[in-house]
N, C-alpha and C positions, 0 to 999 in steps of 0.2 A: 504493500500500500504506500501511497505517497505521504509525505510529511503533512500536507494539508488535510488529508483524510484522517491520519492518526490524530492530528490536533483536534479535529471536530469530534472524533470518537472519544478522546480523552475528556474534552469539555462536557459532552453529554454525560459521560460516565461519572464525572465529578458531581454534577448537579443531581443526577439520578440517585447516586449512592447517598448523598446527603438527604434527599427527600425521603427515600425509603428508610434511612436510619432514624430520622425524626419520627416517622410513622411508627416504627418499631418501639421507640422510647415511649410513645403515647400508649400503645397497646400494652406493653409490658409494665408500664408504670401503674396502670390500674390493677393488674394482676398481682404485682409485688408490693402494693401499698399496705403493708401490715407489719406488725412486730412479732417476732418469734416464728419458728419453723411451722408450728401447727397452724397459726393464723395465715401464713403465706401460702401453705398448701391449700387451705380452704379458699383463699382468694383466687388461686390458680384454677381450682375447680369451678368457681363461680364465673370466671372469665376464660373458660376453656376454648371458646370460639376465637377469642382474641389471640390466645396462645397458638392455636393452630394456624391462624393467619400469619403470625409472627414467624413460625417455622418456615412457611412458604417464602416469606419475604427474606429471611436469612439465606435461604437457598439461592434466591435471585441475586442478593448482594454478593454472594460468593462468586458468581459468574461476572458480576459487574467489576469486582476487584481484579479478576483475571484479565478482563478486557482493558481495564485501566492500566494494569501493569504492562501489557503488551504494547498498548498505544504509547505510553510514556517512554518505553524502551525504543520504539520506533522513532520517536521525536529526538531522543537524546543520544542514541548510539554513535552518531558521527562525532560527537564531542568527546566521549570517552567510553569505549565499548565495554571495558571491564567494570567500570563503576555503574554503567547502565544495567549490565547483567546482574550485579549485586543488588541494585534497587529493584529490578524485576523479581529476583528471588525472594526478597523480603515481602514485596506486595503479594506474590503468589502464596507465600507462607501465611500471610494475614488471611487470605481467602480460604485456605485450607483449614485454619483454626476456626474460622467462622462456620465452615461446614461441620466440623466436629462439635461445635457448640449446639448444633441441632439435637444431637444425642442427649445432651444434658437437659435441654428444654423438654424433649419427649419423655425423658425419665421423670422429671418433675410433674409433667402433665399426667403421666400414668399413676404416680403416687397420689396426686391430688384427686383423681377421679376414680380410683379403684374402689369398688364397692364391696359389699359382703360376698363371700364366696371362697372357693378353694384357692384361687389365685390372688386373693387380697392379702397384702402383707400385714404382718402383725403391727399393732400400733407403735410399739417401741422401735421396731425396725424401720417403720415408715418415717418416723421423725429423725432417726439417726441418719438414714440414707438421704432423706430430704435435706437435712442440714449440710451433709457432705456435698450434694449436688449443687446447692445454692452457693457454697464456697467455691466449688470447682468452676461453676459458671463465671463467677467474678474473676478468678485467677485466669481462666482461659481468655476472657475479654481483655484483661490487662496485657497479657502476653501478645495477643493478636494486635493490640493497639501499639505495643512497643515495636513490633515488626513493621507496622504501618509507619511509625515515626521515623525509623531508620531508613526505610525506603523513600519516604518523603524527603528526608534530608539529602539523600543522593540525587534524586531527580530535581529538587529545588536548586541545589548547587550547580548541576549541569545546565539548567535553564538560565541561571544567573551568569555562569561562566561564558556561555554561548550568546548571551544577550538576546535570547529568543523571545522573552516577554519583557515588559517594562521592568527596569532595574529595581525600583522601590518595591514592586510587588514580589519580585524574586527574592530580595533581601528579607522581606516579611516572611516568606515561606521558609527560608533557611533558619531564621531565628525561631519561628513558631515550631518548626520540626525539632530543633535542638532542645528547646524547652521541654517538649514531650519525651525526647530521648533520655533526658536527665530525670524528669519528674515521674514517669511511669514505673521504672524499676523501683523507685523509692516508695511509690504507692503499693507495689506488689509485696514489699516486705513490711508494709504498714508503718513506714517512717513518715510518709505524707498522707494525710487523710482529711476528711471534712470538705468544706466548700472549695478549698484550694484545688482539689482534684477536678472540679468542674470548671473553675476559672482558667486553669491552664490550657483549656481547649479553645478559649475565645480567640486568641491570635490565629489559631489554625482555621477557625471558621471565617475570620476576616480575610484569610488568604485564599482558601479553597473556593469560596463562592465567587469572588471576582475572577479568580483564575479560570474556573469553569466557563464563565461567561466570555472571558477574553478568548480562550481557545476555541469556543464554539463559534464566536462571531468574527474574530480577527485572525485566528490561527497563530502560527509561530513564525518568527523571522528566521532567516538562514543563519546558522551558527557563525559567530564572529571569529571563532578560532577552530582549529582542527587538531 
């Protein structure tokens, strides 16, 4: 594919990924808005339809991540092929962990909706396994986000170095990505928590939404260096 085609695919994928991600947060927010494992499983049962929709959306975003990884690689490979491949690998890994997260969601959905019968888990086992799956889902999300941040750092740097997008926007991408590269591992080991874990995503949102629009409408310039 041409660079122009890759740019437009990447621009659409950025915006589509963000839109679907926000939709998932809304759907899963209602299901997870409770304190304690028992209450959360009960909420998941009440919002089982939303959770099933979220599973489908997660699968869709997995392929969106793959498409975005390939398109960004196609844009930046002439600037530095090895670094572009590394960024591609990180973004593909992000998508793969997103697909694996579906298993966690389905497990929680099964625990929350399992009724009486021979296949219904014992109450103590339900809460123990539910607590583990809830923790596992959070860990998986943070690790996937870390891979995203590293890949974003690579691609943002290549876009900056090649002057393929406006320089201020590219610098914002580099800084926003590095902030997540530093912050997300700290969140994973519970050094950073609370509202700061949400605030550190704001620079990335301020970068990716304009970038998606720019790539979709303007495309990319020819790399300034080889």
